[in-house]
DRENBA-364192 format. One record per residue (C-alpha): residue in three letters; residue number from 0; x, y, z. Coordinates in steps of 0.001 Angstrom, whole numbers, plus 500000, padded with zeros to 6 digits. Layout:
<rs>
   resn   resi        X        Y        Z
    ALA    NUM        X        Y        Z
...
</rs>
This chain:
<rs>
   resn   resi        X        Y        Z
    LEU      0   317319   668524   708758
    GLN      1   316658   671723   706860
    LEU      2   319334   670792   704354
    VAL      3   317762   667377   703804
    THR      4   314344   668959   703464
    SER      5   315510   671486   700846
    THR      6   317289   668703   698945
    LEU      7   314108   666621   698857
    GLU      8   312082   669617   697693
    LYS      9   314544   670265   694837
    GLN     10   314454   666630   693773
    THR     11   310666   666636   693942
    LEU     12   310575   669771   691791
    HIS     13   312959   668261   689231
    LEU     14   310883   665098   689201
    SER     15   307647   667015   688619
    LEU     16   309279   669006   685815
    HIS     17   310500   665797   684248
    ILE     18   307032   664272   684494
    GLN     19   305477   667365   682897
    THR     20   308015   667224   680073
    MET     21   307190   663567   679451
    LEU     22   303462   664335   679447
    LYS     23   303981   667161   676962
    ALA     24   306016   664861   674757
    THR     25   303276   662254   674962
    LYS     26   300648   664822   674006
    ILE     27   302756   665975   671076
    LYS     28   303258   662377   670028
    LYS     29   299522   661754   670249
    ALA     30   298820   664897   668205
    LEU     31   301303   663765   665555
    VAL     32   299706   660358   665423
    LEU     33   296237   661897   664961
    ALA     34   297579   664211   662257
    CYS     35   299009   661225   660409
    ILE     36   295647   659496   660675
    ILE     37   293835   662502   659201
    LEU     38   296354   663064   656397
    SER     39   296820   659507   655339
    GLY     40   293102   658749   655585
    CYS     41   293564   655148   654557
    HIS     42   295985   653555   657009
    ALA     43   295840   652114   660481
    ILE     44   298425   653610   662846
    GLN     45   300034   651964   665836
    SER     46   302663   653501   668082
    PRO     47   304627   650764   669911
    SER     48   306272   653294   672184
    SER     49   303040   654592   673621
    SER     50   299936   653175   675184
    LEU     51   297819   654011   672111
    GLN     52   295976   651092   670622
    THR     53   295921   650328   666968
    LEU     54   293556   652701   665124
    THR     55   291756   651538   662020
    VAL     56   290421   653957   659427
    ARG     57   287927   653197   656637
    GLY     58   287793   649409   656974
    GLY     59   291442   648639   657715
    ALA     60   292305   645623   659949
    LYS     61   294269   645768   663160
    ASN     62   297986   645124   663017
    ASN     63   298959   642927   665969
    ASN     64   302551   642405   664870
    PRO     65   304735   645008   666607
    ASN     66   307632   644418   664185
    ASP     67   305610   645603   661214
    SER     68   305334   649210   660176
    PHE     69   302862   651334   662074
    LEU     70   301397   652401   658693
    GLU     71   298844   649859   657539
    TYR     72   297787   649756   653854
    ASN     73   294085   649868   653101
    PRO     74   293406   648502   649593
    SER     75   289701   649411   649612
    TYR     76   290286   653182   649862
    GLN     77   290511   655142   646596
    GLY     78   290579   658699   647902
    THR     79   293082   661519   647563
    THR     80   296523   661256   649144
    LEU     81   299168   663862   649879
    GLY     82   301074   662891   646768
    ASP     83   298025   663539   644649
    LEU     84   297608   666950   646245
    GLU     85   301231   667822   645507
    GLN     86   300821   666789   641876
    ARG     87   297725   668937   641566
    ASN     88   299546   671929   643136
    PHE     89   297102   672106   646064
    ILE     90   300051   672050   648453
    PRO     91   302219   675126   647832
    THR     92   305947   674665   647475
    ALA     93   308774   677092   647029
    ASN     94   308835   676567   643263
    ASN     95   305076   676962   642963
    ASN     96   305127   680176   644977
    HIS     97   307887   681562   642797
    GLN     98   306036   680660   639603
    GLN     99   302827   682241   640913
    MET    100   304655   685447   641811
    VAL    101   306189   685608   638336
    SER    102   302828   684955   636677
    TYR    103   301150   687661   638779
    GLN    104   303845   690146   637818
    ASN    105   303810   689373   634079
    THR    106   300109   688675   633467
    PRO    107   297356   691278   634037
    SER    108   294296   690332   635970
    SER    109   291596   688496   633999
    ARG    110   289041   690930   635378
    TYR    111   290373   693705   633149
    THR    112   291584   691728   630120
    SER    113   290027   689067   627922
    SER    114   291536   686928   625236
    SER    115   288336   686956   623137
    GLN    116   287866   689765   620632
    PRO    117   284513   691486   619976
    LYS    118   282595   690769   616800
    PRO    119   283154   693145   613873
    MET    120   280522   695819   613468
    THR    121   279560   694516   610035
    GLN    122   278875   691063   611477
    ILE    123   276774   692566   614298
    ILE    124   274658   694508   611791
    SER    125   274325   691463   609534
    ASP    126   273224   689239   612422
    PHE    127   270716   691852   613575
    MET    128   269192   692251   610112
    SER    129   268963   688495   609543
    LYS    130   267276   688042   612930
    LEU    131   264898   690940   612203
    HIS    132   263998   689421   608825
    SER    133   263215   686061   610404
    THR    134   261092   687776   613067
    SER    135   259254   690334   610928
    PRO    136   259844   690644   607163
    LEU    137   257746   693830   607097
    LEU    138   259927   695604   609649
    HIS    139   263080   694389   607896
    ASN    140   261987   695483   604416
    GLY    141   260584   698761   605725
    LEU    142   263863   699545   607460
    LEU    143   265882   698903   604291
    THR    144   263465   700998   602205
    ILE    145   263767   703914   604622
    LEU    146   267561   703795   604427
    VAL    147   267572   703629   600613
    LEU    148   265166   706550   600319
    PHE    149   267213   708641   602740
    LEU    150   270279   708123   600542
    ALA    151   268192   708948   597464
    TRP    152   267160   712270   598999
    GLN    153   270839   713232   599104
    ILE    154   271135   712932   595295
    PRO    155   269818   716060   593511
    SER    156   268772   714181   590372
    PHE    157   266217   712171   592359
    MET    158   264587   715220   593940
    PRO    159   261740   715744   591405
    LEU    160   260660   712095   591583
    LEU    161   260728   712054   595364
    ARG    162   258813   715339   595691
    ASN    163   256033   714062   593445
    HIS    164   255520   710630   594985
    PHE    165   257084   710591   598468
    VAL    166   255741   713833   599995
    CYS    167   252338   714331   601599
    SER    168   250828   717630   600433
    ARG    169   247524   718952   599130
    TYR    170   249112   719432   595720
    ASN    171   250088   715766   595389
    ILE    172   247049   714210   597056
    LEU    173   244127   716461   596036
    GLN    174   245240   718105   592819
    LYS    175   247401   715390   591231
    LYS    176   245418   712496   592766
    ARG    177   248601   710735   593915
    LEU    178   246918   708847   596703
    HIS    179   249896   706540   597141
    ALA    180   251773   709499   598602
    LEU    181   249658   709115   601748
    VAL    182   251667   705970   602536
    LEU    183   254951   706546   600686
    SER    184   255523   709890   602400
    THR    185   256077   708052   605672
    LEU    186   259216   706439   604204
    SER    187   260986   709757   603542
    HIS    188   263128   711601   606094
    ALA    189   264794   714985   605944
    THR    190   267672   714759   608437
    PHE    191   269760   711973   609946
    THR    192   268432   712701   613451
    HIS    193   264871   712393   612181
    LEU    194   265793   709118   610491
    ALA    195   267583   707629   613529
    LEU    196   264768   708413   615978
    ASN    197   262063   706979   613745
    MET    198   264077   703864   612929
    TYR    199   264703   703164   616618
    ALA    200   261035   703670   617522
    PHE    201   259886   701653   614492
    ILE    202   261967   698621   615514
    THR    203   261325   698893   619254
    PHE    204   257548   699385   619202
    GLY    205   257080   697461   615962
    LEU    206   258337   694179   617398
    SER    207   256128   694427   620476
    THR    208   253128   695431   618343
    GLN    209   253626   692441   616077
    GLN    210   253802   690069   619048
    ILE    211   250482   691364   620356
    LEU    212   248782   691099   616971
    GLN    213   250170   687648   616268
    ARG    214   248595   686364   619475
    CYS    215   245272   687457   617984
    ASN    216   246177   685870   614629
    LEU    217   246361   689278   612897
    PRO    218   249066   690643   610552
    ILE    219   250870   693889   611239
    TRP    220   250698   695442   607780
    PRO    221   247093   696742   608123
    PHE    222   248147   698530   611294
    VAL    223   251136   700191   609595
    VAL    224   249202   701197   606471
    GLY    225   246227   702420   608474
    ALA    226   248444   704509   610777
    ALA    227   250245   706050   607787
    ILE    228   247007   706995   606030
    THR    229   245397   708354   609214
    GLY    230   248425   710497   610047
    SER    231   248648   711920   606533
    LEU    232   244915   712701   606332
    THR    233   245014   714397   609743
    PHE    234   247852   716588   608521
    LEU    235   245938   717559   605369
    LEU    236   242842   718448   607396
    ALA    237   244723   720520   609954
    ASN    238   247122   722265   607560
    PRO    239   245728   723825   604391
    GLN    240   249273   724547   603266
    GLY    241   252584   722839   603652
    SER    242   253828   719265   603348
    CYS    243   255114   716543   605622
    ILE    244   257338   713464   605504
    GLY    245   258460   710928   608076
    LEU    246   257447   707782   609933
    SER    247   256482   709564   613155
    GLY    248   252764   708954   612721
    VAL    249   253290   705190   612444
    THR    250   255763   704975   615331
    LEU    251   253519   707013   617633
    ALA    252   250577   704804   616696
    MET    253   252657   701803   617788
    LEU    254   253608   703615   621002
    ALA    255   249954   704366   621771
    PHE    256   248934   700774   621018
    ASN    257   251623   699398   623355
    ALA    258   250805   701956   626043
    MET    259   247150   700973   626004
    ASN    260   248063   697297   626136
    ASN    261   250614   697691   628959
    PRO    262   250036   701020   630782
    SER    263   252515   700377   633612
    LYS    264   255495   699641   631358
    GLU    265   258274   702213   631767
    LEU    266   259480   704078   628689
    GLY    267   262752   706003   628459
    PHE    268   263130   709343   626658
    VAL    269   266030   711731   626169
    ILE    270   264952   715374   625943
    TYR    271   267809   717808   625432
    PHE    272   270306   715233   626739
    VAL    273   268209   714691   629893
    PRO    274   267071   711071   630378
    ILE    275   263464   710725   631534
    ARG    276   261569   707554   632458
    LEU    277   257783   707537   632570
    ALA    278   255061   704955   632711
    ALA    279   253658   704215   629267
    GLN    280   250231   705623   630150
    HIS    281   251726   708875   631458
    ALA    282   254015   709176   628442
    LEU    283   251028   708688   626122
    THR    284   249062   711377   627929
    LEU    285   251975   713815   627767
    ILE    286   252669   713244   624066
    LEU    287   248967   713455   623262
    CYS    288   248667   716846   625025
    MET    289   251769   718151   623232
    SER    290   250386   717013   619878
    VAL    291   247021   718696   620483
    LEU    292   248629   721974   621562
    GLY    293   251091   721866   618660
    THR    294   248313   721191   616151
    LEU    295   246242   724098   617491
    GLY    296   249276   726358   617405
    GLN    297   250011   725527   613780
    ARG    298   246335   725911   612925
    VAL    299   246232   729508   614146
    GLY    300   249561   730252   612533
    SER    301   251620   730410   615718
    ALA    302   255359   729774   615541
    ALA    303   255174   727606   618656
    GLY    304   254443   724536   616533
    GLY    305   257718   724832   614645
    ASN    306   258538   722485   611780
    VAL    307   257126   719436   613565
    ALA    308   254035   717855   611995
    HIS    309   252017   717717   615208
    ALA    310   248837   716882   613319
    THR    311   250477   713739   611903
    HIS    312   251538   712761   615413
    LEU    313   248014   713351   616688
    GLY    314   246524   711216   613935
    GLY    315   248927   708368   614644
    LEU    316   248204   708456   618392
    LEU    317   244448   708422   617834
    PHE    318   244757   705540   615385
    GLY    319   246805   703468   617863
    ILE    320   244274   704066   620634
    GLY    321   241341   703248   618355
    TYR    322   243029   700095   617012
    TYR    323   243566   698831   620550
    GLU    324   239954   699507   621510
    ALA    325   238755   697683   618402
    LEU    326   240976   694739   619281
    ARG    327   239875   694754   622909
    ARG    328   236211   694736   621918
    GLU    329   236958   691861   619508
    TRP    330   235812   693835   616477
    LEU    331   238950   692941   614547
    THR    332   238775   689250   615397
    ARG    333   234999   688716   615182
    TYR    334   234087   690847   612169
    ARG    335   237417   690979   610336
    PRO    336   237394   690381   606583
    ARG    337   239182   687399   605137
    CYS    338   242013   689524   603702
    LEU    339   243085   690556   607216
    ARG    340   243542   687023   608510
    TRP    341   247145   686234   609241
    VAL    342   246748   682555   608304
    VAL    343   245561   683484   604813
    TRP    344   248595   685663   604208
    LYS    345   250974   683031   605529
    ARG    346   249480   680536   603100
    TRP    347   249703   683039   600258
    LEU    348   253369   683670   601058
    GLY    349   254052   679964   601234
    LEU    350   254930   679926   604932
    VAL    351   252381   677240   605761
    ARG    352   250352   674735   603738
</rs>
């Protein structure tokens, strides 16, 4: 009896294992059928060997004929198939992997290399000058004049002419009555550093100043000429002797005008290779204090002022502040003479009719 019982238990165990194996096979078969449905996406699938019913995907009809293929064609579907994915290399193959490995080994990453070459420096300068001329002819022509005069100062034969007409001094202005030197002296520069700093400030603050004045229908040339004359006269009043050249009075007038118009704008400076960023109002206050102290130091004969024309800087700053106040109070727009109207000059230059 025990032997029969053990034999029945073994057969029952084998039968249960066999049933479990069949169930696993059925589950695998069902999983394969579902995978085929997902991948094909456009066919109805029927498995005659299982109890699954015919499945229809995207409008396909049932296939009741068991002799036909379990893959049913769906003519209304126009999606992507596995063959299309293989042709587009979305499905990796051994050849594709090998080609990708070779390309990665032979070709540097596109993050560090680029097939396009940068523009030549001459083309960059030409594009910048053409754009500057279209934006502001005065800034463009003034920049070219400054460069030409700087080169002329390097030629000894031009020195007498430049000293007589392009230097602000009591000898030229008061004794020789060369009043044009009040303006022309701002176009001369002694060193390349002096030239580079003034050119950068002239373009940077000049463009923003012109935009502000154009909104009020005013030209920029009265501002530039007025700042040059004010800076030169301030230097002559504060310094009985000596002479000055440079565009610093005009550029600082533009800085003061922009600082008054937008006090919270941040300005960047480099002092002894140390970058400093200040709000425009704070920068104006600091430069104004330095100009006042430097002018007083040169007035009493102190060496603290150095070779910097602090009086010219002070005159330019005061002119920029006063010009902004006159514009804010609408003195320039309400009581301006006809010659200062921007529309009149545009008509005279032929820009408008």
